[in-house]
TIBA-472386 format. One record per residue (C-alpha): residue in one letter; residue number from 1; x, y, z. Coordinates in pm, whole numbers, plus 32768, in hexadecimal, padded with zeros to 4 digits. Layout:
% TIBA-472386
  residuo  num    px    py    pz
        A  NUM     X     Y     Z
...
***
This chain:
% TIBA-472386
  residuo  num    px    py    pz
        X    1  53FE  A628  5C12
        X    2  542D  A72E  5B09
        X    3  5366  A68D  59E1
        X    4  540E  A6C3  58B5
        X    5  52EC  A7FC  5847
        X    6  535C  A8C1  596B
        X    7  54DA  A8A9  5901
        X    8  549C  A904  57F1
        X    9  53D7  AA52  5845
        X   10  54FD  AAA1  5959
        X   11  5605  AABA  584E
        X   12  5528  AB81  572F
        X   13  53EF  AAF9  570B
        X   14  5458  AA20  55C9
        X   15  5374  A91C  55EE
        X   16  523A  A92B  5693
        X   17  51B8  AA0B  5580
        X   18  5206  AB72  55E3
        X   19  52F5  AC22  5501
        X   20  53F4  ACDD  55E8
        X   21  53BD  AE2E  5643
        X   22  548A  AF08  5599
        X   23  54FA  B088  5602
        X   24  54C0  B1B4  5513
        X   25  5626  B243  54DB
        X   26  5603  B3EF  5490
        X   27  56CD  B421  536F
        X   28  57B0  B567  53A9
        X   29  576B  B680  5309
        X   30  5828  B6EA  51C4
        X   31  5912  B839  51B0
        X   32  58B1  B8CC  5099
        X   33  5A05  B902  4FE1
        X   34  59E4  BA9F  4F69
        X   35  5A15  BAA0  4DFF
        X   36  5B03  BB77  4E1F
        X   37  5BC4  BB1E  4F32
        X   38  5CBF  BC11  4FEA
        X   39  5DDF  BBD5  4FEB
        X   40  5EA6  BB70  5143
        X   41  5F75  BCD2  5184
        X   42  5E15  BD65  513E
        X   43  5D15  BC85  521D
        X   44  5E31  BCA4  5319
        X   45  5DEC  BE22  52FD
        X   46  5C7C  BE47  52EE
        X   47  5C7F  BD49  5452
        X   48  5D5C  BE61  54D4
        X   49  5C8F  BF64  548B
        X   50  5B67  BEAB  5514
        X   51  5C14  BE7F  567F
        X   52  5C79  BFF6  566E
        X   53  5B3D  C09B  5637
        X   54  5AA1  BFEA  5772
        X   55  5A85  C0EA  585F
        X   56  5A10  BFAD  5954
        X   57  5A20  BE44  593A
        X   58  5A19  BD0D  5A0B
        X   59  5AA3  BBAD  59B6
        X   60  5AEF  BA5E  5A24
        X   61  5C35  B995  59FC
        X   62  5CA0  B836  5A20
        X   63  5E0C  B802  59D9
        X   64  5F05  B6EC  59EE
        X   65  6065  B6FD  59CB
        X   66  61BB  B634  59B0
        X   67  62A4  B615  5ADE
        X   68  63EB  B582  5A66
        X   69  64B7  B4C0  5B61
        X   70  662E  B4A1  5B9D
        X   71  663D  B3A1  5ACC
        X   72  656E  B3ED  59C2
        X   73  6450  B360  5A07
        X   74  62FC  B415  59DB
        X   75  61EB  B460  5ABE
        X   76  60B8  B4EB  5AD8
        X   77  5FD4  B5F9  5B80
        X   78  5E8B  B682  5B86
        X   79  5DF4  B7D7  5BDE
        X   80  5C96  B892  5B9F
        X   81  5CA4  B9D5  5BE1
        X   82  5B82  BAF1  5BAB
        X   83  5BFE  BC5D  5B4A
        X   84  5B3C  BD94  5B58
        X   85  5B9E  BEC8  5AC2
        X   86  5B07  C05D  5ABC
        X   87  5BE4  C106  59EB
        X   88  5C95  C20E  5A56
        X   89  5D00  C17F  5BA1
        X   90  5C3F  C06C  5C24
        X   91  5C89  BF12  5C24
        X   92  5C43  BDC7  5D06
        X   93  5CDC  BC6F  5CBB
        X   94  5C55  BB8A  5D79
        X   95  5D52  BA2C  5D72
        X   96  5D04  B8B1  5DC2
        X   97  5E5F  B7D6  5D4F
        X   98  5F2F  B698  5D88
        X   99  6041  B787  5E33
        X  100  5F8D  B8C9  5ECB
        X  101  5E3D  B958  5EF6
        X  102  5E44  BAB0  5EF5
        X  103  5D79  BBEE  5ED9
        X  104  5DF7  BD2E  5E41
        X  105  5D5E  BE76  5E77
        X  106  5D82  BFD4  5DC2
        X  107  5CE3  C108  5DD6
        X  108  5D94  C218  5D4B
        X  109  5E55  C279  5E77
        X  110  5ECE  C181  5F25
        X  111  5ED4  BFCD  5EDC
        X  112  5EAA  BEAD  5FCA
        X  113  5F16  BD32  5FAE
        X  114  5E5A  BC5A  609D
        X  115  5EB6  BAD0  60D8
        X  116  5D69  BA5E  614B
        X  117  5DBD  B930  61C3
        X  118  5ECA  B989  62AD
        X  119  5DFF  BB01  62FB
        X  120  5F51  BBB9  62BD
        X  121  5F4B  BD0F  61C2
        X  122  6001  BDF5  614C
        X  123  5FA3  BF6A  60F7
        X  124  608A  C081  6028
        X  125  6022  C1BE  5F97
        X  126  602D  C1A7  5E27
        X  127  602E  C26B  5CE6
        X  128  5EF9  C334  5C63
        X  129  5EA6  C25D  5B45
        X  130  5EBB  C0E3  5ACB
        X  131  5FCA  C0FA  59DF
        X  132  6096  C179  5AE8
        X  133  605F  C0D0  5BDC
        X  134  6090  BF86  5B5D
        X  135  61CB  BFC2  5AF6
        X  136  61FA  C09A  5C0E
        X  137  61CB  BF67  5D13
        X  138  62AD  BE72  5C2C
        X  139  63BC  BF24  5C44
        X  140  6390  BFAD  5DB8
        X  141  6302  BE66  5E64
        X  142  6340  BD69  5D58
        X  143  61E0  BCF9  5D63
        X  144  6132  BCCF  5C08
        X  145  5FC3  BCCB  5BDF
        X  146  5F6C  BB51  5B19
        X  147  5F16  BC00  59B3
        X  148  5F5F  BD5B  59F5
        X  149  5F96  BD67  586A
        X  150  5DD8  BD81  5824
        X  151  5DC0  BEAC  5915
        X  152  5EB0  BF9C  58CF
        X  153  5E25  C0A1  57BF
        X  154  5EF3  BFFD  568B
        X  155  5EFE  BE74  56FC
        X  156  5FB3  BDF4  55A4
        X  157  60D7  BEFA  55C5
        X  158  61AB  BDE8  5627
        X  159  6120  BCD8  5545
        X  160  618E  BDCC  5408
        X  161  62B9  BDEC  5490
        X  162  6312  BC7C  547F
        X  163  627E  BBE1  535E
        X  164  636C  BB81  5209
        X  165  6252  BAE2  5183
        X  166  609B  BAC6  516A
        X  167  5FDC  B991  50FD
        X  168  5E6F  B94D  50DD
        X  169  5E45  B809  514E
        X  170  5CB6  B79D  514F
        X  171  5B91  B776  51EC
        X  172  5BCF  B698  5333
        X  173  5B1D  B65E  5477
        X  174  5B61  B70B  55C0
        X  175  5A4D  B6A1  56BD
        X  176  595E  B601  5589
        X  177  595E  B73B  54DF
        X  178  59F4  B75D  53C6
        X  179  5AEE  B88D  5396
        X  180  5BFE  B929  5297
        X  181  5D22  B890  5318
        X  182  5E5E  B953  52B6
        X  183  5FCC  B91F  531B
        X  184  60CC  BA36  532E
        X  185  6255  B9B0  5325
        X  186  636D  BACD  53D5
        X  187  64B2  BAC6  543F
        X  188  64AE  BA07  553C
        X  189  634D  B979  559E
        X  190  622C  B90A  54E4
        X  191  60A1  B98E  551D
        X  192  5F77  B8CF  5495
        X  193  5E49  B9B2  54BE
        X  194  5CF5  B943  5484
        X  195  5BB0  BA50  5461
        X  196  5A4F  BA8C  541E
        X  197  59C2  BAF3  52D1
        X  198  5917  BC49  52B7
        X  199  5935  BD9D  52BD
        X  200  59DD  BD8C  53F9
        X  201  5AA7  BC73  543D
        X  202  5B2E  BBFA  5568
        X  203  5C34  BB29  55FA
        X  204  5BCB  B985  566B
        X  205  5D10  B8EA  5685
        X  206  5E6D  B94D  5689
        X  207  5F7C  B829  566F
        X  208  60F0  B8CB  569E
        X  209  6201  B7E0  5676
        X  210  6364  B850  56EA
        X  211  645F  B7AE  5632
        X  212  6565  B878  5698
        X  213  655E  B7C2  57E9
        X  214  65B5  B64B  580F
        X  215  6475  B547  5782
        X  216  63E5  B666  5721
        X  217  62F6  B683  5810
        X  218  6158  B732  57E0
        X  219  607A  B800  5874
        X  220  5EF4  B7E9  5821
        X  221  5E11  B8BA  5876
        X  222  5CB6  B881  5816
        X  223  5B9F  B9B5  5828
        X  224  5A0E  B99D  589E
        X  225  590E  BA40  58E8
        X  226  5993  BBC3  584D
        X  227  587E  BCD8  58E2
        X  228  58D5  BE30  5821
        X  229  57BE  BEEC  58CB
        X  230  5829  BE72  5A4C
        X  231  573C  BF3E  5B55
        X  232  5870  BF5B  5C46
        X  233  5848  BFF5  5DC7
        X  234  595E  C0D9  5E59
        X  235  5957  BFBD  5F4B
        X  236  59E6  BEC3  5E21
        X  237  5B5A  BF74  5E40
        X  238  5B5B  BFF4  5F69
        X  239  5C52  BF1B  6073
        X  240  5B9A  BED6  61F9
        X  241  5C8F  BDD2  62B6
        X  242  5BBF  BC97  62ED
        X  243  5B97  BC7B  6482
        X  244  5D00  BC30  6548
        X  245  5DC9  BC48  6403
        X  246  5F1E  BCED  645D
        X  247  5FFD  BDDD  637E
        X  248  6135  BD6C  632B
        X  249  6223  BE0F  6256
        X  250  62BD  BD62  6117
        X  251  63E2  BC9A  6110
        X  252  64BB  BD60  6017
        X  253  6412  BEB1  60C1
        X  254  648E  C00C  6043
        X  255  660C  C044  6049
        X  256  66B4  C0C8  6198
        X  257  67BF  C195  6101
        X  258  679B  C2A7  5FF7
        X  259  6813  C28B  5E71
        X  260  6938  C2FB  5E9C
        X  261  69DB  C213  5FD9
        X  262  6A93  C0EF  5FAD
        X  263  6A39  BF91  6080
        X  264  6B1D  BFD0  61AF
        X  265  6B3A  C176  61ED
        X  266  6B16  C27F  6153
        X  267  6BB2  C2E8  5FF2
***
């Protein structure tokens, strides 16, 4: 039979002369507010300068994004990405998500895209710089590297062109660490950006709201483990097909007709 004293002990030690255990909760660190807080547009310039000046870096990214169904209900997917960059001509992206798993390699001469789960890959020649390769691969093969804006020579060009208004929101938490929070309102989308303190601020989190799409879906990226002095080996960016992997072509492959031809015959 359970005694009254034992029952009280099980329920929290309220009546047996022993105080209940308490657990100290550490307070979050206080982010100092600069005496002269930079306007949002200048803060963005400082972050962009930090990224532009990095000749090599690696970062891990956790993303969640909305997908709007035909009946306009929103569902959410998640992904995790490891991004390694050596400018001007080396990129690797390891991506594990709800909708796909892929590995992307670029070495200044060619790129390869591997599907580890299916053990299939494609490989093609590519331009000699990251900027040219990102544009050419997207245009020719409809392949977009997630967060490719981070790896090009000017990572904030598109954001700046689209921004109509920039606002400082406050100091808000990202992964239990406070960061400076900014809002950039654009023509068709809004960007929220959380950045770290210091002379070389880095993105901590980004949220994009697509106001021009039904239900205004969002894309959220949380950045962690920034390394601005990575020690990459050449094997990091060298693609070696796994054992048994099969090479395939793109579904939307290179055009088989010349640009001056119309479908169905010569001009």
